[in-house]
C-alpha positions in Angstrom: 115.2 98.0 117.7 115.0 98.9 121.2 116.2 96.6 124.2 113.3 96.6 126.6 114.9 94.1 129.1 117.9 91.7 129.3 117.6 89.3 126.5 114.4 91.0 125.0 114.5 93.1 121.9 111.7 95.3 120.8 111.0 95.7 117.1 108.4 97.9 115.5 106.7 97.2 112.1 105.9 100.0 109.9 104.5 98.4 106.6 103.5 95.2 105.2 106.1 92.5 105.1 108.1 94.2 107.9 107.2 91.4 110.5 108.4 88.6 108.1 112.0 90.5 107.8 112.1 91.4 111.4 111.3 87.7 112.6 113.9 86.4 110.0 116.6 88.7 111.6 115.7 87.8 114.9 115.9 84.0 114.1 119.2 84.6 112.5 120.5 86.3 115.7 119.5 83.3 117.9 116.0 84.1 119.2 114.1 81.3 120.8 110.7 82.9 121.2 109.2 85.3 119.1 106.3 87.4 120.4 103.9 89.0 117.9 102.1 91.9 119.4 99.4 93.0 116.9 96.4 91.7 114.9 96.0 88.5 112.9 97.9 90.1 110.0 100.9 90.5 112.0 100.7 87.0 113.7 100.3 85.7 109.8 103.6 87.4 108.8 105.4 86.0 112.0 104.1 82.6 111.5 105.4 82.5 107.9 108.9 83.2 109.1 108.7 80.8 112.2 107.0 77.8 110.7 109.3 74.8 110.6 111.8 76.3 113.0 112.4 75.3 116.5 111.6 79.0 117.8 108.5 79.5 119.7 105.7 81.8 118.9 103.8 83.8 121.4 100.9 86.2 120.6 99.8 89.4 122.5 96.4 90.6 121.0 96.5 94.1 120.0 94.4 94.2 116.8 90.9 94.7 115.7 89.9 91.0 115.4 92.5 88.9 117.4 90.8 85.8 116.3 93.9 83.3 116.5 94.6 84.6 120.0 91.1 83.6 121.0 91.7 80.0 119.7 95.0 80.0 121.6 93.1 80.9 124.8 95.3 84.2 125.2 94.1 86.4 128.0 92.4 89.6 126.8 93.9 91.9 129.4 97.1 93.3 128.2 99.1 92.8 131.4 98.0 89.1 131.5 98.7 88.5 127.9 102.1 89.9 128.1 102.9 87.6 131.0 101.5 84.7 129.4 103.6 85.4 126.3 106.7 85.5 128.3 106.0 82.7 130.8 103.6 80.5 129.0 104.3 76.9 127.9 104.7 76.4 124.2 102.9 73.4 122.7 103.2 71.8 119.2 100.4 73.3 117.0 99.1 72.8 113.5 99.2 75.2 110.7 97.9 75.2 107.2 99.4 76.0 104.0 97.6 77.7 100.9 99.0 77.7 97.5 97.0 80.0 95.1 97.4 82.4 92.2 98.3 86.0 92.5 96.5 88.7 90.4 99.6 88.8 88.0 99.6 85.0 87.5 102.4 84.2 89.9 102.2 81.4 92.3 101.6 82.3 96.0 102.5 80.1 98.9 101.6 81.0 102.4 101.4 79.4 105.9 98.2 80.3 107.7 97.4 79.8 111.4 93.8 80.4 111.6 91.2 80.5 108.9 91.5 80.8 105.1 88.6 81.4 102.7 87.7 81.4 99.0 84.6 83.4 97.9 82.8 86.1 99.7 85.2 86.0 102.6 87.9 86.8 100.1 86.0 89.8 98.9 85.4 91.0 102.4 89.3 91.2 103.0 89.6 92.6 99.4 87.0 95.3 100.0 88.8 96.1 103.4 92.0 96.5 101.7 90.7 98.8 98.9 88.8 100.9 101.6 91.9 101.5 103.6 93.8 102.6 100.5 91.2 105.0 99.6 90.2 106.5 102.9 93.4 105.8 104.9 91.3 104.4 107.8 89.4 101.2 108.9 85.9 101.2 107.9 83.2 99.4 110.0 83.4 95.7 109.4 79.6 95.7 108.9 80.0 98.2 105.9 82.7 96.1 104.3 80.5 93.1 104.5 77.7 94.8 103.0 80.0 95.8 100.1 81.0 92.1 99.7 77.3 91.0 99.7 76.6 93.5 96.9 79.6 91.7 94.9 78.3 88.1 95.8 78.5 85.9 92.8 78.0 82.1 93.1 80.8 81.0 90.9 81.0 77.3 90.1 83.9 75.6 91.7 85.4 72.1 91.5 86.2 70.7 94.9 88.7 67.7 95.6 89.0 66.5 99.3 92.1 64.1 100.0 92.2 63.3 96.5 88.4 62.6 96.1 86.7 64.7 93.7 83.3 65.8 95.1 82.1 67.6 92.0 81.4 71.1 90.8 79.0 73.5 92.9 78.0 77.0 93.0 80.1 78.6 95.7 79.0 81.4 98.0 82.0 81.0 100.4 84.4 78.2 101.4 85.9 78.4 104.9 88.8 76.4 105.6 89.7 76.3 109.5 92.7 75.4 111.6 91.3 77.7 114.4 87.8 78.3 115.5 87.2 81.9 115.1 87.1 84.8 112.5 85.4 88.1 111.9 86.1 89.2 115.6 84.7 86.4 117.5 82.4 84.5 115.1 82.7 80.7 115.3 82.0 79.1 111.9 83.8 76.0 113.0 83.5 75.6 116.7 84.7 71.9 116.6 88.0 72.9 114.8 91.2 71.9 116.9 94.7 73.4 116.5 96.5 70.1 117.0 94.4 67.2 115.5 96.4 67.1 112.1 93.2 68.1 110.1 91.5 71.1 108.5 87.7 71.9 109.1 85.8 73.0 106.1 82.5 74.7 105.7 81.3 75.1 102.2 78.4 77.4 101.8 76.9 76.4 98.4 74.6 78.3 96.2 73.4 80.9 99.0 71.8 84.1 97.8 72.8 87.5 99.3 69.6 87.3 101.6 70.7 83.7 102.7 74.3 84.8 103.3 73.0 87.7 105.6 70.8 85.4 107.5 73.8 83.1 108.1 75.8 85.8 110.1 73.9 85.2 113.3 74.4 81.5 112.9 78.2 82.0 112.7 78.2 83.4 116.3 77.9 79.9 117.8 78.8 77.7 114.8 77.0 76.5 111.6 74.7 73.6 112.4 75.9 70.4 111.0 72.6 69.8 109.3 72.5 73.1 107.6 71.0 72.7 104.2 73.3 75.1 102.3 76.5 74.0 104.0 78.7 70.9 103.4 81.0 70.3 106.4 83.7 67.8 106.6 87.5 67.4 107.9 90.5 66.6 105.6 94.2 66.9 105.3 94.0 68.5 101.6 91.6 70.4 99.8 91.9 71.4 96.2 89.5 74.0 94.6 89.4 75.3 91.1 87.2 77.5 89.1 87.0 79.2 85.7 86.2 82.4 87.4 88.3 84.8 89.4 87.2 83.7 93.0 89.3 85.6 95.6 91.2 83.8 98.4 92.3 85.0 101.8 94.2 83.7 104.8 94.3 85.0 108.3 92.6 88.2 107.1 95.2 88.7 104.2 94.1 88.9 100.6 96.4 86.5 98.6 94.9 86.1 95.2 92.5 83.8 93.4 91.7 80.1 92.7 92.9 77.7 91.7 94.1 77.0 95.4 95.2 74.0 97.4 94.8 74.0 101.2 97.0 71.5 103.1 97.5 70.9 106.9 101.0 71.2 108.3 100.8 68.9 111.6 102.9 70.4 114.5 104.5 73.0 112.2 104.7 75.6 115.0 105.5 75.7 118.7 103.0 78.2 120.1 102.3 79.6 123.6 98.8 78.4 124.3 96.4 76.9 126.9 
């Protein structure tokens, strides 16, 4: 740790999990505002340590996607983002919680601030993770998507929304949004709000590889509400099950597989935002 200014401590993360440990240490020491400088993965870890606390969360976008920062309205210019993180006003902000199953069968429980997915989105994150382990570097997001498209399988999933079972459907991808953006600025859920006490869902059903590829441009400005392959709705709780191993990700972090439950956590965070 390095002191940057009176009352400010800088801490550098070196591996996965560091941001959670450092945040918990800062909170134990009496920190009242935690600033996450990094990408969505860093913010994800910090949020999991801060959620439910009185301490405030601020974000300085310094990653490859920075999608949560977009939803918050954080300035893109570094100097303005730093000033905003230090002097901006924190507001009560929703988060989501996902409970799913790890590869070893253990239960995984995580808070997510932006978007979670089950299906192709989970494969995209998993492919990116494997590629980083093999090559030691980031590959093009487009190349990772192509790899996930090649793996696309429309596994049957059972969907229950706010206690009402909707049925079983072939699943291409299920997007669960607290925020509006993913994939470096795509807007699958432009109507999503960070403080409405609801999760927004876009369930892409039974779409082929070709249809999923054609959906990409649509995601730039939002999936039309009348899209024939997409069921869109809002809810407080979503439960999804499958007999197959459908991957689950949250905030760009691969967590495990279905079954999973996604639940909104109204006002779980105090976040510096517009």
